[in-house]
C-alpha positions in Angstrom: -2.2 57.1 35.7 -0.2 54.0 36.7 -2.0 51.0 38.1 -1.5 50.3 41.8 0.9 47.6 42.9 -1.8 45.1 43.9 -3.3 45.3 40.4 0.1 44.9 38.8 0.7 41.8 40.8 -2.7 40.3 39.9 -2.0 41.0 36.2 1.0 38.7 36.3 -1.4 35.8 36.1 -2.6 36.9 32.6 -1.0 36.8 29.2 0.6 40.0 28.0 -2.2 40.6 25.4 -4.8 40.5 28.2 -2.7 42.8 30.4 -2.5 45.4 27.7 -6.2 45.4 27.4 -6.4 46.8 31.0 -4.4 49.8 29.8 -7.4 50.8 27.7 -9.0 51.9 30.9 -6.6 54.7 31.5 -9.3 57.4 31.0 -12.0 55.7 33.1 -12.8 57.4 36.4 -11.8 55.5 39.4 -9.2 53.5 37.4 -7.8 51.5 40.3 -11.2 50.5 41.6 -12.5 49.5 38.1 -9.3 47.6 37.4 -9.8 45.6 40.6 -13.4 44.9 39.8 -12.4 43.7 36.3 -9.8 41.4 37.7 -12.1 40.0 40.4 -14.9 39.3 37.9 -12.5 37.9 35.3 -11.4 35.3 37.8 -8.2 34.5 35.8 -10.0 34.2 32.4 -8.2 36.4 29.8 -11.2 36.4 27.4 -13.5 37.5 30.2 -11.0 40.2 31.2 -11.3 41.6 27.6 -15.1 41.5 27.7 -15.1 43.3 31.0 -12.7 46.0 29.8 -15.1 46.6 26.9 -18.0 46.9 29.4 -16.1 49.2 31.6 -15.3 51.5 28.7 -19.0 51.6 27.9 -20.1 52.3 31.5 -17.6 51.7 34.2 -20.3 51.8 36.9 -21.7 48.5 35.6 -18.5 46.7 36.3 -18.4 48.2 39.8 -22.0 47.1 40.5 -21.4 43.6 39.2 -18.3 43.1 41.4 -19.4 44.9 44.6 -23.1 44.4 44.9 -25.5 41.5 45.2 -27.6 42.4 42.2 -29.6 44.9 44.3 -28.7 47.6 46.7 -26.6 45.6 49.2 -22.9 46.1 48.9 -21.0 42.9 49.5 -17.4 44.0 49.1 -15.5 47.1 48.1 -12.6 47.4 45.6 -11.6 50.9 46.7 -8.6 49.3 48.5 -6.1 46.7 47.6 -7.1 43.3 46.4 -5.0 41.9 49.1 -7.5 43.2 51.7 -10.3 40.9 50.4 
């Protein structure tokens, strides 16, 4: 499944090696949402992006929770739509 255009645009800020790491998420449910969460949490840090991909491959729901929730049950943001909407 190809990544959405907003994710592709955000990936341009990363080195090619880090961008190829995101491709390892291809079999993760909710790929677009998880990719957006990874990018948000990485904050431009290629090493952090790699760590988050590893975490997402272990349990993608953790990455969603870290990015969207306040550490509890309150949802602060949603990455179901384009990054541009945040």
